[in-house]
matplotlib code that plots the C-alpha trace (Angstrom):
import matplotlib.pyplot as plt

x = [-70.4, -69.0, -65.9, -66.4, -63.2, -65.1, -64.8, -68.1, -68.7, -71.0, -73.2, -73.3, -73.5, -70.4, -71.0, -70.8, -73.7, -75.6, -79.4, -79.3, -80.2, -77.9, -79.7, -79.1, -80.6, -82.1, -84.0, -87.8, -90.4, -94.0, -96.9, -96.3, -92.7, -91.2, -88.0, -87.1, -84.5, -86.0, -85.1, -87.2, -89.9, -92.7, -95.6, -97.9, -95.8, -92.2, -90.3, -88.8, -86.7, -87.0, -83.4, -84.1, -85.7, -84.6, -88.2, -89.1, -92.6, -94.3, -95.7, -98.0, -96.0, -98.5, -97.6, -93.9, -91.7, -88.0, -85.7, -83.0, -80.9, -80.3, -78.3, -79.1, -76.0, -76.8, -80.3, -78.8, -76.4, -79.3, -80.2, -77.2, -77.9, -76.9, -74.3, -72.6, -72.6, -71.1, -68.4, -67.6, -67.5, -65.1, -62.8, -60.3, -57.6, -57.2, -55.5, -58.5, -60.9, -58.6, -58.9, -62.7, -62.4, -60.1, -62.4, -65.3, -63.5, -61.5, -62.9, -63.2, -59.5, -57.5, -55.4, -52.1, -53.1, -53.8, -50.4, -48.5, -50.3, -50.5, -48.0, -49.4, -47.8, -49.8, -50.8, -52.0, -54.0, -55.6, -56.4, -58.2, -60.0, -61.2, -62.6, -64.3, -65.7, -67.0, -68.7, -70.4, -68.7, -66.8, -67.3, -64.9, -65.5, -63.6, -62.1, -60.1, -59.6, -58.2, -59.7, -60.8, -62.8, -65.6, -67.9, -71.2, -74.3, -73.8, -70.2, -71.4, -74.2, -71.9, -69.2, -71.8, -73.2, -69.8, -67.9, -67.7, -66.7, -63.2, -59.7, -57.0, -55.9, -59.4, -60.5, -63.8, -63.6, -65.1, -68.5, -68.7, -72.2, -72.1, -75.5, -74.3]
y = [-5.9, -4.0, -2.0, 1.5, 2.9, 4.5, 3.6, 2.0, 0.7, -2.3, -3.3, -6.9, -9.4, -11.6, -15.2, -16.6, -14.5, -14.5, -14.9, -13.9, -10.7, -9.4, -9.9, -7.5, -8.3, -5.5, -4.9, -4.5, -4.4, -5.3, -3.2, -4.6, -3.4, -6.9, -6.9, -9.3, -9.7, -9.2, -12.1, -11.7, -9.2, -9.6, -7.4, -8.3, -10.1, -10.5, -13.4, -12.5, -14.4, -13.9, -13.5, -14.9, -18.2, -18.5, -19.1, -17.8, -16.7, -14.4, -11.1, -8.7, -5.8, -3.3, -4.5, -4.0, -0.9, -0.6, 0.2, 2.3, 3.1, -0.6, -3.0, -6.6, -7.7, -5.5, -7.0, -10.5, -9.4, -8.4, -12.1, -12.3, -11.0, -7.4, -8.4, -10.8, -8.2, -5.7, -8.1, -9.1, -5.5, -4.4, -7.3, -7.6, -9.9, -12.8, -10.7, -8.4, -11.4, -12.9, -9.7, -10.1, -13.7, -12.9, -10.1, -12.6, -15.3, -13.1, -9.6, -6.9, -6.4, -3.2, -1.6, -2.3, -5.9, -6.2, -4.6, -6.8, -10.0, -9.8, -9.0, -5.6, -2.2, 0.5, 2.3, -1.0, -1.9, 1.6, 1.5, -1.9, -0.8, 2.4, 0.5, -2.1, 0.6, 2.6, -0.6, -1.2, -4.5, -3.5, -0.7, 1.0, 0.4, 1.2, -1.8, -1.2, 2.4, 1.5, 1.9, -1.5, -3.0, -5.6, -6.9, -5.3, -7.3, -6.9, -8.3, -11.2, -12.1, -12.0, -14.2, -16.7, -17.0, -17.6, -19.6, -23.4, -26.1, -26.7, -27.2, -24.6, -26.7, -26.4, -30.0, -30.6, -31.4, -34.7, -34.2, -34.6, -35.9, -39.7, -39.5, -37.2]
z = [-21.3, -24.3, -23.7, -25.2, -23.6, -20.8, -17.1, -16.3, -12.8, -12.6, -9.8, -10.6, -7.8, -7.4, -8.6, -5.0, -4.0, -7.3, -6.8, -3.1, -1.5, 1.2, 4.5, 7.3, 10.6, 12.5, 15.7, 15.6, 18.3, 18.3, 19.7, 23.2, 23.2, 22.9, 20.8, 18.0, 15.3, 11.9, 9.6, 6.5, 5.5, 3.0, 2.0, 4.9, 7.5, 8.8, 10.0, 13.4, 16.0, 19.7, 20.8, 24.3, 23.2, 19.6, 18.5, 15.1, 14.0, 11.6, 12.9, 10.9, 9.6, 11.0, 14.5, 14.1, 14.1, 13.6, 16.6, 14.9, 18.0, 18.9, 16.6, 16.2, 18.0, 21.0, 21.1, 21.1, 23.9, 26.1, 26.4, 28.9, 32.4, 33.2, 35.8, 33.5, 30.6, 33.0, 34.0, 30.4, 29.3, 32.1, 33.0, 30.1, 31.6, 34.0, 36.7, 37.0, 37.1, 39.7, 41.8, 41.7, 42.7, 45.6, 46.8, 46.6, 48.6, 51.1, 51.0, 51.9, 51.4, 52.1, 49.5, 51.4, 51.8, 48.1, 47.3, 49.7, 48.7, 44.9, 42.2, 41.1, 41.2, 42.9, 39.6, 38.1, 41.2, 41.4, 37.7, 38.1, 41.2, 39.5, 36.5, 38.7, 41.0, 38.0, 36.6, 40.0, 40.4, 43.6, 46.2, 48.6, 52.3, 55.4, 57.3, 60.5, 59.5, 56.1, 52.6, 51.5, 48.6, 48.4, 45.8, 45.1, 44.6, 40.9, 41.2, 43.4, 41.0, 38.0, 39.6, 40.9, 37.4, 35.6, 38.3, 37.9, 40.3, 38.8, 40.1, 39.3, 36.3, 34.7, 35.3, 37.0, 40.7, 41.9, 43.5, 47.2, 46.8, 45.9, 44.3, 41.5]

ax = plt.figure().add_subplot(projection="3d")
ax.plot(x, y, z, "-o")
ax.set_aspect("equal")
plt.show()
């Protein structure tokens, strides 16, 4: 480049990416409504990946349309079950996860019982209960005339999916079945 004293901006590709095109994955769907991640597009066909199976195949371009309102990462996230996505999106710390586990194992539990039994202040407990209720992971019920909470079907399904058979220290428990 010759310096003529003017400020010229170049659009050259940096050496580490020279010869490559920037690939941006996006969501597409075929004429049956099945969603894929677009990997590569040519004049007549596109290489797509099924986010559920990981299988890649070519699909004719005239059978595909772009899904602009859904990003590639969101499409990939939809391979996880709805209850687990809900749990992951709304449970941001171990105390809240522990609250769900306790409700699963011992629930329904009343608000006073929760305050007496666990090291949470009233506002923290109510904040967590509100978030979990809004996410449909728990629901309010009345037990012995007191407001109590229990897991919803969504909450139960999510916990069943992510729970493992481990001791408190994280090591796997010995199986009670001698055959395994």
